[in-house]
Backbone as CSV, one residue per row, in Angstrom:
resi,resn,N_x,N_y,N_z,CA_x,CA_y,CA_z,C_x,C_y,C_z
1,UNK,-39.932,-17.790,-183.225,-38.617,-18.318,-182.890,-38.360,-18.128,-181.397
2,UNK,-37.825,-19.164,-180.773,-37.516,-19.133,-179.344,-36.370,-18.157,-179.066
3,UNK,-36.517,-17.371,-178.010,-35.422,-16.487,-177.621,-34.283,-17.291,-177.014
4,UNK,-33.054,-16.889,-177.318,-31.867,-17.467,-176.695,-31.634,-16.680,-175.419
5,UNK,-31.582,-17.406,-174.308,-31.477,-16.749,-173.010,-30.056,-16.839,-172.471
6,UNK,-29.514,-15.681,-172.099,-28.150,-15.585,-171.586,-28.160,-15.328,-170.086
7,UNK,-27.211,-15.954,-169.388,-26.888,-15.592,-168.014,-25.514,-14.947,-168.050
8,UNK,-25.382,-13.791,-167.453,-24.090,-13.117,-167.368,-23.547,-13.286,-165.956
9,UNK,-22.296,-13.709,-165.847,-21.624,-13.817,-164.549,-20.593,-12.694,-164.484
10,UNK,-20.632,-11.888,-163.425,-19.720,-10.743,-163.285,-19.311,-10.583,-161.829
11,UNK,-18.110,-10.034,-161.598,-17.613,-9.863,-160.227,-17.324,-8.419,-159.838
12,UNK,-17.250,-7.507,-160.788,-16.770,-6.165,-160.443,-17.681,-5.041,-160.900
13,UNK,-17.091,-4.100,-161.646,-17.845,-2.919,-162.079,-18.902,-3.283,-163.106
14,UNK,-18.656,-4.346,-163.853,-19.660,-4.821,-164.802,-19.682,-4.086,-166.122
15,UNK,-18.585,-3.439,-166.506,-18.623,-2.682,-167.768,-18.933,-3.589,-168.956
16,UNK,-18.358,-4.784,-168.999,-18.676,-5.701,-170.099,-20.104,-6.213,-169.989
17,UNK,-20.540,-6.559,-168.780,-21.907,-7.050,-168.595,-22.920,-5.987,-169.029
18,UNK,-22.703,-4.752,-168.622,-23.631,-3.671,-168.975,-23.629,-3.411,-170.472
19,UNK,-22.469,-3.501,-171.098,-22.378,-3.332,-172.544,-23.170,-4.426,-173.260
20,UNK,-23.091,-5.645,-172.753,-23.828,-6.772,-173.331,-25.333,-6.571,-173.124
21,UNK,-25.725,-6.156,-171.925,-27.144,-5.888,-171.639,-27.677,-4.840,-172.605
22,UNK,-26.938,-3.745,-172.760,-27.380,-2.665,-173.648,-27.445,-3.143,-175.099
23,UNK,-26.477,-3.968,-175.503,-26.445,-4.474,-176.877,-27.690,-5.310,-177.189
24,UNK,-28.103,-6.152,-176.234,-29.215,-7.062,-176.491,-30.582,-6.515,-176.059
25,UNK,-30.619,-5.309,-175.530,-31.909,-4.703,-175.153,-32.771,-4.592,-176.409
26,UNK,-33.920,-5.248,-176.404,-34.812,-5.193,-177.558,-34.389,-6.061,-178.736
27,UNK,-33.382,-6.919,-178.540,-32.935,-7.798,-179.635,-34.048,-8.769,-180.010
28,UNK,-34.104,-9.145,-181.268,-35.210,-9.981,-181.752,-35.179,-11.414,-181.238
29,UNK,-33.985,-11.949,-180.904,-33.974,-13.362,-180.485,-32.977,-13.695,-179.377
30,UNK,-32.328,-12.682,-178.780,-31.390,-12.927,-177.676,-31.765,-12.013,-176.521
31,UNK,-31.834,-12.596,-175.306,-32.153,-11.773,-174.142,-31.273,-12.161,-172.958
32,UNK,-30.986,-11.181,-172.122,-30.245,-11.415,-170.891,-31.267,-11.711,-169.797
33,UNK,-31.201,-12.934,-169.252,-32.169,-13.352,-168.231,-31.797,-12.821,-166.849
34,UNK,-30.500,-12.858,-166.525,-30.053,-12.353,-165.230,-28.547,-12.156,-165.240
35,UNK,-28.082,-11.416,-164.244,-26.654,-11.273,-163.969,-26.396,-11.892,-162.609
36,UNK,-25.450,-12.809,-162.557,-25.057,-13.442,-161.299,-23.713,-12.879,-160.874
37,UNK,-23.596,-12.559,-159.597,-22.330,-12.069,-159.070,-22.008,-12.757,-157.747
38,UNK,-20.737,-12.853,-157.460,-20.290,-13.427,-156.192,-19.959,-12.332,-155.174
39,UNK,-20.279,-11.087,-155.506,-19.958,-9.981,-154.606,-21.161,-9.053,-154.456
40,UNK,-21.711,-9.016,-153.256,-22.874,-8.155,-152.993,-22.537,-6.686,-153.203
41,UNK,-21.256,-6.311,-153.019,-20.849,-4.914,-153.153,-20.372,-4.573,-154.568
42,UNK,-20.496,-5.508,-155.503,-20.051,-5.240,-156.878,-20.899,-4.118,-157.477
43,UNK,-20.242,-3.193,-158.161,-20.948,-2.058,-158.759,-21.986,-2.508,-159.785
44,UNK,-21.755,-3.667,-160.385,-22.674,-4.166,-161.409,-24.077,-4.380,-160.846
45,UNK,-24.199,-4.665,-159.559,-25.507,-4.959,-158.960,-26.443,-3.764,-159.096
46,UNK,-26.005,-2.600,-158.636,-26.854,-1.406,-158.700,-27.102,-0.984,-160.152
47,UNK,-26.090,-1.101,-160.983,-26.247,-0.711,-162.393,-27.263,-1.605,-163.102
48,UNK,-27.287,-2.883,-162.764,-28.279,-3.795,-163.347,-29.680,-3.451,-162.862
49,UNK,-29.793,-3.154,-161.586,-31.109,-2.795,-161.037,-31.668,-1.566,-161.742
50,UNK,-30.804,-0.593,-162.019,-31.242,0.621,-162.720,-31.737,0.300,-164.125
51,UNK,-31.214,-0.767,-164.714,-31.641,-1.184,-166.060,-32.789,-2.187,-166.018
52,UNK,-33.217,-2.557,-164.838,-34.309,-3.505,-164.718,-33.907,-4.945,-164.993
53,UNK,-32.628,-5.240,-164.837,-32.137,-6.594,-165.073,-31.992,-7.308,-163.735
54,UNK,-32.530,-8.504,-163.659,-32.467,-9.297,-162.428,-31.020,-9.596,-162.061
55,UNK,-30.704,-9.471,-160.771,-29.375,-9.851,-160.284,-29.534,-10.942,-159.231
56,UNK,-28.590,-11.865,-159.270,-28.540,-12.945,-158.289,-27.182,-12.860,-157.610
57,UNK,-27.185,-12.756,-156.288,-25.948,-12.629,-155.520,-25.748,-13.907,-154.715
58,UNK,-24.615,-14.560,-154.952,-24.267,-15.772,-154.209,-22.872,-15.610,-153.631
59,UNK,-22.631,-16.157,-152.449,-21.286,-16.069,-151.872,-20.345,-17.058,-152.582
60,UNK,-19.062,-16.956,-152.277,-18.056,-17.778,-152.965,-18.256,-19.275,-152.748
61,UNK,-18.804,-19.647,-151.601,-19.067,-21.067,-151.350,-20.157,-21.581,-152.290
62,UNK,-21.204,-20.806,-152.479,-22.309,-21.240,-153.338,-21.941,-21.244,-154.819
63,UNK,-21.142,-20.259,-155.269,-20.781,-20.250,-156.693,-19.814,-21.383,-157.042
64,UNK,-19.270,-22.043,-156.028,-18.406,-23.208,-156.266,-19.230,-24.490,-156.389
65,UNK,-20.539,-24.403,-156.141,-21.425,-25.572,-156.182,-22.114,-25.658,-157.540
66,UNK,-21.711,-26.630,-158.346,-22.283,-26.784,-159.687,-23.789,-26.981,-159.638
67,UNK,-24.277,-27.754,-158.667,-25.714,-28.033,-158.577,-26.520,-26.760,-158.343
68,UNK,-25.986,-25.870,-157.517,-26.668,-24.603,-157.230,-26.763,-23.769,-158.508
69,UNK,-25.635,-23.634,-159.209,-25.611,-22.829,-160.431,-26.491,-23.448,-161.512
70,UNK,-26.414,-24.765,-161.651,-27.205,-25.433,-162.684,-28.701,-25.277,-162.413
71,UNK,-29.103,-25.390,-161.156,-30.519,-25.241,-160.810,-31.011,-23.845,-161.176
72,UNK,-30.216,-22.827,-160.866,-30.589,-21.444,-161.205,-30.705,-21.291,-162.721
73,UNK,-29.731,-21.827,-163.444,-29.753,-21.712,-164.910,-30.932,-22.471,-165.505
74,UNK,-31.220,-23.630,-164.945,-32.344,-24.434,-165.429,-33.678,-23.716,-165.180
75,UNK,-33.817,-23.147,-163.986,-35.043,-22.416,-163.645,-35.292,-21.243,-164.596
76,UNK,-34.208,-20.622,-165.050,-34.319,-19.452,-165.935,-34.199,-19.829,-167.412
77,UNK,-34.172,-21.143,-167.708,-34.099,-21.641,-169.095,-32.922,-21.028,-169.865
78,UNK,-31.743,-21.090,-169.231,-30.539,-20.486,-169.804,-29.958,-21.374,-170.905
79,UNK,-29.653,-20.740,-172.039,-29.031,-21.441,-173.164,-27.513,-21.281,-173.156
80,UNK,-27.025,-20.077,-172.814,-25.592,-19.790,-172.778,-25.258,-18.981,-171.527
81,UNK,-24.066,-19.211,-171.009,-23.528,-18.426,-169.898,-22.370,-17.604,-170.452
82,UNK,-22.345,-16.325,-170.109,-21.266,-15.441,-170.551,-20.560,-14.903,-169.315
83,UNK,-19.248,-15.135,-169.254,-18.441,-14.603,-168.157,-17.958,-13.219,-168.571
84,UNK,-18.350,-12.218,-167.816,-18.028,-10.828,-168.143,-17.334,-10.202,-166.934
85,UNK,-16.042,-10.483,-166.802,-15.314,-10.001,-165.633,-15.632,-10.817,-164.400
86,UNK,-15.828,-12.108,-164.590,-16.128,-13.015,-163.481,-14.836,-13.710,-163.068
87,UNK,-14.473,-13.597,-161.805,-13.139,-14.013,-161.361,-13.125,-15.307,-160.549
88,UNK,-14.164,-16.115,-160.678,-14.191,-17.396,-159.972,-14.099,-18.542,-160.978
89,UNK,-13.542,-19.656,-160.516,-13.465,-20.849,-161.356,-14.860,-21.453,-161.489
90,UNK,-15.250,-21.760,-162.715,-16.550,-22.391,-162.954,-16.437,-23.869,-162.596
91,UNK,-17.361,-24.407,-161.797,-17.288,-25.824,-161.425,-17.315,-26.742,-162.658
92,UNK,-16.491,-27.784,-162.607,-16.342,-28.695,-163.750,-17.665,-29.296,-164.182
93,UNK,-18.534,-29.637,-163.222,-19.812,-30.262,-163.560,-20.715,-29.314,-164.342
94,UNK,-20.643,-28.016,-164.056,-21.437,-27.046,-164.817,-20.883,-26.919,-166.234
95,UNK,-19.563,-26.940,-166.359,-18.936,-26.878,-167.683,-19.380,-28.071,-168.532
96,UNK,-19.464,-29.247,-167.922,-19.912,-30.440,-168.648,-21.350,-30.280,-169.125
97,UNK,-22.209,-29.735,-168.271,-23.623,-29.565,-168.639,-23.803,-28.487,-169.707
98,UNK,-22.905,-27.494,-169.723,-22.974,-26.400,-170.699,-21.747,-26.429,-171.626
99,UNK,-21.382,-27.614,-172.059,-20.186,-27.751,-172.901,-20.298,-26.878,-174.151
100,UNK,-19.269,-26.049,-174.359,-19.201,-25.077,-175.460,-20.432,-24.168,-175.488
101,UNK,-20.964,-23.885,-174.303,-22.043,-22.899,-174.168,-21.737,-21.915,-173.035
102,UNK,-20.470,-21.906,-172.586,-19.999,-20.896,-171.629,-18.884,-20.133,-172.318
103,UNK,-19.083,-18.817,-172.482,-18.116,-17.971,-173.164,-17.416,-17.066,-172.157
104,UNK,-16.148,-16.794,-172.430,-15.371,-15.901,-171.580,-14.580,-14.944,-172.460
105,UNK,-14.251,-13.806,-171.900,-13.345,-12.874,-172.570,-12.110,-12.725,-171.703
106,UNK,-10.949,-12.717,-172.351,-9.685,-12.568,-171.630,-8.896,-11.428,-172.279
107,UNK,-8.307,-10.530,-171.471,-7.639,-9.349,-172.016,-6.192,-9.570,-172.450
108,UNK,-5.960,-10.649,-173.199,-4.678,-10.858,-173.867,-4.920,-11.785,-175.037
109,UNK,-3.900,-11.946,-175.853,-3.997,-12.867,-176.982,-3.539,-14.239,-176.501
110,UNK,-4.512,-15.025,-176.047,-4.201,-16.364,-175.543,-3.554,-17.198,-176.650
111,UNK,-2.654,-18.110,-176.307,-2.401,-18.618,-174.958,-1.441,-17.768,-174.124
112,UNK,-0.960,-16.656,-174.672,-0.046,-15.798,-173.905,-0.807,-15.086,-172.789
113,UNK,-0.163,-14.980,-171.640,-0.636,-14.179,-170.512,-2.015,-14.616,-170.002
114,UNK,-2.219,-15.929,-169.964,-3.458,-16.469,-169.424,-3.161,-17.324,-168.207
115,UNK,-4.207,-17.878,-167.631,-4.059,-18.796,-166.507,-4.458,-18.180,-165.184
116,UNK,-4.376,-18.993,-164.175,-4.788,-18.591,-162.821,-4.016,-17.349,-162.373
117,UNK,-4.737,-16.392,-161.834,-4.119,-15.170,-161.317,-3.838,-14.109,-162.369
118,UNK,-4.081,-14.427,-163.631,-3.829,-13.445,-164.690,-5.129,-12.721,-165.029
119,UNK,-5.301,-11.555,-164.424,-6.469,-10.728,-164.694,-6.114,-9.278,-164.445
120,UNK,-6.929,-8.400,-164.992,-6.762,-6.965,-164.768,-5.408,-6.440,-165.185
121,UNK,-4.887,-5.483,-164.410,-3.634,-4.813,-164.778,-2.428,-5.742,-164.723
122,UNK,-2.541,-6.858,-164.002,-1.427,-7.829,-163.976,-1.066,-8.274,-165.394
123,UNK,-2.096,-8.482,-166.204,-1.870,-8.937,-167.583,-1.159,-7.853,-168.366
124,UNK,-1.639,-6.616,-168.287,-1.046,-5.527,-169.064,0.398,-5.269,-168.630
125,UNK,0.647,-5.374,-167.333,2.026,-5.220,-166.835,2.920,-6.326,-167.379
126,UNK,2.399,-7.561,-167.418,3.179,-8.686,-167.932,3.461,-8.539,-169.425
127,UNK,2.478,-8.056,-170.178,2.659,-7.841,-171.621,3.763,-6.818,-171.854
128,UNK,3.699,-5.702,-171.140,4.699,-4.637,-171.306,6.075,-5.127,-170.875
129,UNK,6.162,-5.807,-169.745,7.448,-6.332,-169.248,8.082,-7.318,-170.221
130,UNK,7.252,-8.049,-170.957,7.764,-9.059,-171.886,8.355,-8.445,-173.151
131,UNK,8.034,-7.171,-173.407,8.497,-6.528,-174.631,7.635,-6.853,-175.843
132,UNK,6.499,-7.471,-175.616,5.593,-7.831,-176.716,5.139,-6.574,-177.452
133,UNK,5.019,-6.695,-178.755,4.602,-5.564,-179.596,3.096,-5.580,-179.874
134,UNK,2.412,-6.628,-179.391,0.982,-6.745,-179.645,0.288,-7.345,-178.436
135,UNK,-0.915,-6.863,-178.186,-1.788,-7.471,-177.195,-3.176,-7.508,-177.793
136,UNK,-4.170,-7.768,-176.974,-5.522,-7.812,-177.518,-6.457,-8.551,-176.600
137,UNK,-7.529,-9.062,-177.193,-8.527,-9.812,-176.438,-8.753,-11.165,-177.092
138,UNK,-9.130,-12.132,-176.258,-9.498,-13.456,-176.737,-10.881,-13.785,-176.180
139,UNK,-11.772,-14.186,-177.053,-13.092,-14.653,-176.647,-13.076,-16.157,-176.877
140,UNK,-13.358,-16.917,-175.821,-13.175,-18.365,-175.914,-14.237,-19.105,-175.110
141,UNK,-14.395,-20.389,-175.444,-15.244,-21.253,-174.640,-14.497,-21.607,-173.365
142,UNK,-15.244,-21.874,-172.312,-14.651,-22.220,-171.021,-14.526,-23.737,-170.919
143,UNK,-13.339,-24.179,-170.509,-13.167,-25.585,-170.153,-12.700,-25.645,-168.702
144,UNK,-12.184,-26.788,-168.276,-11.857,-26.971,-166.854,-10.610,-26.223,-166.404
145,UNK,-9.838,-25.665,-167.324,-8.625,-24.926,-166.971,-8.792,-23.455,-167.323
146,UNK,-8.300,-22.584,-166.454,-8.389,-21.145,-166.715,-7.806,-20.814,-168.092
147,UNK,-8.604,-20.157,-168.933,-8.156,-19.564,-170.199,-7.605,-20.558,-171.215
148,UNK,-8.043,-21.816,-171.146,-7.529,-22.808,-172.095,-8.595,-23.366,-173.030
149,UNK,-9.820,-22.865,-172.960,-10.883,-23.353,-173.843,-10.671,-22.913,-175.277
150,UNK,-11.388,-23.557,-176.188,-11.252,-23.278,-177.627,-11.547,-21.809,-177.915
151,UNK,-10.650,-21.190,-178.673,-10.779,-19.768,-178.989,-11.812,-19.573,-180.090
152,UNK,-12.715,-18.628,-179.870,-13.755,-18.275,-180.837,-13.259,-17.139,-181.727
153,UNK,-12.677,-16.103,-181.110,-12.208,-14.934,-181.863,-11.141,-14.198,-181.064
154,UNK,-10.245,-13.534,-181.796,-9.229,-12.679,-181.169,-9.130,-11.379,-181.949
155,UNK,-8.878,-10.297,-181.219,-8.710,-8.984,-181.824,-7.504,-8.330,-181.159
156,UNK,-6.606,-7.775,-181.964,-5.355,-7.272,-181.423,-5.207,-5.762,-181.499
157,UNK,-4.207,-5.282,-180.770,-3.817,-3.876,-180.826,-2.307,-3.804,-180.626
158,UNK,-1.717,-2.723,-181.110,-0.275,-2.524,-180.961,0.064,-2.122,-179.532
159,UNK,1.207,-2.597,-179.079,1.754,-2.137,-177.808,2.887,-1.180,-178.154
160,UNK,2.710,0.080,-177.808,3.716,1.105,-178.104,4.758,1.139,-176.982
161,UNK,5.930,1.631,-177.304,7.007,1.718,-176.297,6.631,2.658,-175.160
162,UNK,5.699,3.563,-175.418,5.272,4.538,-174.398,4.093,4.027,-173.558
163,UNK,3.556,2.865,-173.913,2.388,2.357,-173.188,2.726,2.009,-171.745
164,UNK,1.757,2.280,-170.881,1.802,1.836,-169.487,0.676,0.806,-169.323
165,UNK,0.602,0.181,-168.160,-0.494,-0.754,-167.913,-1.842,-0.048,-168.081
166,UNK,-1.906,1.228,-167.697,-3.154,1.979,-167.796,-3.524,2.265,-169.243
167,UNK,-2.566,2.726,-170.052,-2.897,3.054,-171.442,-3.187,1.793,-172.248
168,UNK,-2.449,0.735,-171.978,-2.741,-0.527,-172.667,-4.103,-1.052,-172.224
169,UNK,-4.400,-0.940,-170.941,-5.702,-1.364,-170.431,-6.849,-0.623,-171.103
170,UNK,-6.652,0.658,-171.401,-7.691,1.441,-172.084,-7.906,0.931,-173.510
171,UNK,-6.829,0.569,-174.191,-6.949,0.003,-175.547,-7.715,-1.320,-175.511
172,UNK,-7.382,-2.144,-174.520,-8.025,-3.453,-174.391,-9.504,-3.278,-174.070
173,UNK,-9.825,-2.354,-173.180,-11.218,-2.093,-172.812,-12.034,-1.682,-174.033
174,UNK,-11.445,-0.865,-174.898,-12.136,-0.450,-176.119,-12.414,-1.657,-177.022
175,UNK,-11.431,-2.539,-177.167,-11.639,-3.754,-177.964,-12.777,-4.594,-177.380
176,UNK,-12.785,-4.724,-176.054,-13.842,-5.500,-175.395,-15.216,-4.911,-175.686
177,UNK,-15.328,-3.595,-175.519,-16.615,-2.934,-175.700,-17.109,-3.035,-177.150
178,UNK,-16.187,-2.943,-178.099,-16.564,-2.989,-179.509,-16.923,-4.401,-179.958
179,UNK,-16.108,-5.392,-179.588,-16.236,-6.712,-180.206,-17.011,-7.765,-179.406
180,UNK,-16.955,-7.728,-178.087,-17.516,-8.832,-177.295,-19.011,-9.068,-177.582
181,UNK,-19.862,-8.027,-177.548,-21.289,-8.289,-177.795,-21.563,-8.902,-179.165
182,UNK,-20.826,-8.465,-180.181,-21.063,-8.969,-181.536,-20.607,-10.414,-181.688
183,UNK,-19.505,-10.768,-181.036,-19.047,-12.159,-181.090,-20.032,-13.058,-180.337
184,UNK,-20.536,-12.584,-179.208,-21.561,-13.347,-178.486,-22.767,-13.563,-179.398
185,UNK,-23.231,-12.486,-179.999,-24.412,-12.570,-180.867,-24.199,-13.572,-181.998
186,UNK,-23.078,-13.467,-182.671,-22.791,-14.359,-183.790,-22.701,-15.808,-183.315
187,UNK,-22.061,-16.027,-182.160,-21.862,-17.379,-181.638,-23.181,-18.021,-181.221
188,UNK,-23.985,-17.291,-180.456,-25.213,-17.906,-179.925,-26.291,-18.039,-180.984
189,UNK,-26.347,-17.105,-181.922,-27.384,-17.203,-182.959,-27.015,-18.230,-184.022
190,UNK,-25.741,-18.546,-184.162,-25.356,-19.569,-185.160,-25.892,-20.935,-184.763
191,UNK,-26.154,-21.138,-183.468,-26.687,-22.425,-183.024,-28.123,-22.625,-183.487
192,UNK,-28.818,-21.559,-183.822,-30.180,-21.666,-184.334,-30.172,-22.375,-185.682
193,UNK,-29.124,-22.113,-186.451,-29.058,-22.631,-187.817,-28.354,-23.989,-187.894
194,UNK,-27.750,-24.434,-186.777,-27.037,-25.722,-186.784,-27.999,-26.893,-186.853
């Protein structure tokens, strides 16, 4: 059986990317081909090198070029792209070429608290300010608009009156670490049987 090859796109510390790498290490039919980042100083770069995972560093101008990204993905025989803390807009032409094969995770229950500029603690602060009693994560396909692609799965947690952006962020991080790799696995391997 052919291995399903993943490209991970990450911009920061890479906690989700590293969790995904560790999850698929030695997997029977899914492998991480490389991690692409738009920041040479991203912590994920050194952490990937320590794990023996190839990293590709491109500046913001290059990651905006669909042809550049597509060529890299084609060269590495990429089947799916996973955004793991990647904070750049994916070029529309790449989305068309990888329609419903680019997955993203968002730290809220979409469609609430999504869209341009909604990332990190901004989301948790907005959830708390709104008085919402629940938050969570959404794993979805990427389309041309930030956080508006078809939702694959959502997992929630309670927002307590004592929660701060930091404590809510810790709950969300735990949900990401527990569920994201398994949803990726289920999603990409289901295409084998289609």
